N, C-alpha and C positions, 0 to 999 in steps of 0.2 A: 137270102141270108136267113141263117139260122137262130135257134132261139137265143144259143150262148152270144153271139155277136150283137144281137139286139140289145140283150142285158148289157153288156159290155158299152155300148155306145150309150144307153141311156143311162149309166152310171157316169161316164166321162161328162154326159149334158148337165146332169145333175149338181156335179161338182162344179162346174163353170157356173151354172146359175148362181146357187149358193155364195160362190167366193165372188161374184159379182155384187151379187145382190144383199148379201150379207144373212145372216139367220138370227130371228130373233126368238132368245131363250126365255118365254115367260113361264111364271109358276106353272101353269095347267098345261104346259106342253106334253109331259106324261099323258096326261086324258085326252089331249088330242091326237096323239100317235095311236093310242088303243081304240077311239072312235073313228080314227081312219084306217086302221087294220082292219076292222071289221065290215067296212065299206069294200075295200079292195080284194077282200076274202085271204088275208093272210092272218097268222097270229099275232095277238100284241105282242109276245116276246121276241117274235123275228121283227116286228117293226120296231121296237126299244132298240133291239142289238144293231139293226141296221144305221139307224139312228144316232146312234151312239157312235157305231164306229166311223162313219162318214163325220161327224162332227171333228172325232178326234184327228182323223185324217186331214182335214182343212186347217185343223188348230197347228198342227205337227207342221204342215207345207207352210204356213203362215211365217213361222216362226223359226224356220231351219238356217241353219247359219249356211252361209253362202261358201259354195265351193272353191277353193283355191284353184287358179289355173297356172 
C-alpha cells in the first residue's frame, strides 16, 4: 500500500471517528493543535489548516440538504 492510499484511509477513518464522537472546540484548541504539531513533526500552520478544513467539511456534511430522488 502506498503512502497516498494510507493517507486517504487515515482521513476517512478520522472523519468517521470525529463524526461519531464529536469535536470539542475549547478555547485553547489552537494552542493544543500547535503543541501537537510539534510532537508529530508538522508545522503549526499545517495543523491549523488541516483541522479547520476537516471541521468545515464535517459541518457541511452534517447540514447538507438531502438529495432529491
